[in-house]
C-alpha positions as a printed NumPy array, in Angstrom:
array([[ -6.229, -27.771,  23.457],
       [ -4.649, -24.706,  22.828],
       [ -7.138, -22.327,  20.741],
       [ -6.609, -19.115,  19.33 ],
       [ -9.452, -17.258,  17.87 ],
       [ -9.176, -14.056,  16.248],
       [-12.125, -11.629,  15.399],
       [-12.205,  -7.75 ,  14.409],
       [-11.064,  -7.478,  10.659],
       [-12.888,  -5.934,   7.945],
       [-12.421,  -3.33 ,   5.589],
       [-11.469,   0.307,   6.341],
       [-10.693,   3.424,   4.593],
       [ -6.881,   4.53 ,   4.927],
       [ -6.59 ,   6.447,   8.224],
       [ -9.419,   4.548,   9.642],
       [ -9.51 ,   2.013,  12.76 ],
       [ -9.87 ,  -1.44 ,  13.609],
       [ -9.683,  -3.206,  16.877],
       [ -8.77 ,  -6.981,  16.65 ],
       [ -9.707,  -9.546,  19.477],
       [ -7.933, -13.091,  19.981],
       [-10.087, -15.136,  22.468],
       [ -7.448, -17.712,  23.94 ],
       [ -8.349, -20.989,  25.588],
       [ -6.544, -24.222,  26.529],
       [ -3.756, -23.056,  28.435],
       [ -2.977, -20.578,  31.704],
       [ -3.266, -17.556,  29.486],
       [ -2.058, -14.963,  32.151],
       [  1.538, -17.344,  31.9  ],
       [  2.343, -16.46 ,  28.381],
       [  3.889, -13.389,  26.102],
       [  0.926, -13.116,  23.067],
       [  1.479, -11.894,  20.088],
       [  0.32 , -10.371,  16.635],
       [  1.619, -11.218,  13.262],
       [  0.317, -10.158,  10.109],
       [  1.075, -11.917,   6.413],
       [  0.528,  -9.747,   3.289],
       [  0.105, -11.75 ,  -0.115],
       [  3.162, -12.513,  -1.317],
       [  5.003, -11.56 ,   1.811],
       [  6.665, -13.111,   5.009],
       [  4.848, -13.334,   8.109],
       [  5.886, -10.376,  10.198],
       [  5.718,  -9.744,  13.845],
       [  3.579,  -6.537,  14.509],
       [  3.636,  -6.547,  18.258],
       [  4.086,  -8.545,  21.482],
       [  3.051,  -8.181,  24.79 ],
       [  4.527, -10.115,  28.286],
       [  2.085, -12.085,  30.303],
       [  1.362,  -9.196,  32.627],
       [  0.767,  -6.477,  30.254],
       [  3.57 ,  -4.361,  31.537],
       [  5.631,  -4.623,  28.693],
       [  5.115,  -4.196,  24.665],
       [  6.942,  -4.076,  21.89 ],
       [  5.89 ,  -3.233,  18.47 ],
       [  7.727,  -3.508,  14.453],
       [  8.995,   0.031,  13.689],
       [  6.361,   0.285,  11.112],
       [  3.34 ,   0.414,  13.657],
       [  5.021,   2.326,  16.284],
       [  2.63 ,   5.232,  17.559],
       [ -0.399,   3.703,  15.702],
       [ -1.213,   0.207,  17.281],
       [ -1.557,  -0.772,  20.813],
       [ -1.64 ,  -4.066,  22.03 ],
       [ -3.131,  -5.2  ,  25.174],
       [ -4.715,  -8.045,  27.131],
       [ -7.398,  -8.758,  29.625],
       [ -6.14 , -11.742,  31.678],
       [ -9.397, -12.097,  33.289],
       [-11.316, -12.75 ,  29.993],
       [ -8.269, -14.288,  28.252],
       [ -8.259, -11.884,  25.481],
       [ -5.444,  -9.983,  23.617],
       [ -6.111,  -7.108,  21.588],
       [ -4.675,  -5.153,  18.58 ],
       [ -5.871,  -1.563,  18.315],
       [ -5.09 ,  -0.332,  14.739],
       [ -5.442,   3.677,  13.994],
       [ -4.437,   5.556,  11.444],
       [ -4.174,   2.56 ,   8.951],
       [ -2.699,   2.53 ,   5.57 ],
       [ -2.916,   0.304,   2.468],
       [  0.185,  -1.029,   3.742],
       [ -1.352,  -2.484,   6.984],
       [ -3.634,  -4.477,   4.826],
       [ -2.708,  -8.625,   5.503],
       [ -4.288, -11.539,   7.233],
       [ -3.792, -10.59 ,  10.727],
       [ -2.643, -13.796,  13.253],
       [ -2.4  , -14.344,  17.093],
       [  0.229, -16.308,  18.51 ],
       [  1.619, -17.951,  21.836],
       [  4.47 , -20.059,  22.225],
       [  3.896, -22.478,  24.872],
       [  6.735, -24.953,  25.504],
       [  8.792, -23.92 ,  22.404],
       [  5.57 , -24.607,  20.287],
       [  3.934, -21.825,  18.363],
       [  0.344, -21.926,  18.527],
       [ -1.679, -19.544,  16.016],
       [ -5.049, -18.644,  15.195],
       [ -7.119, -18.79 ,  11.725],
       [ -6.465, -15.243,  10.942],
       [ -8.295, -12.159,  10.228],
       [ -8.195, -10.364,   7.186],
       [ -8.115,  -6.709,   7.539],
       [ -8.272,  -4.696,   4.059],
       [ -7.293,  -1.038,   3.754],
       [ -9.085,   0.854,   1.002],
       [-10.836,   3.847,  -0.202]])
């Protein structure tokens, strides 16, 4: 079955960096776009970044453009989110997501806390 497992979250100071990873299994990873979403307490889940199946196209939420980079390694079935210049408002649970045959699959999420 489809599994998405995030890792790499933690506590970081404002201005710091983190790299999130998502390990995928149970499907042909290289055939699907992958996304990162986040959800802060009391807020809707929002799309942060998406990368196409080959990695040649990427899109970002305006709030993270220039600071976050999504990438993927199709040989290892991994998708990454490099987060730089983190701000307090980036604090959230970050989720890996893919859509297969109109069904959305989600990981369990990884917590990112930005605080001094």
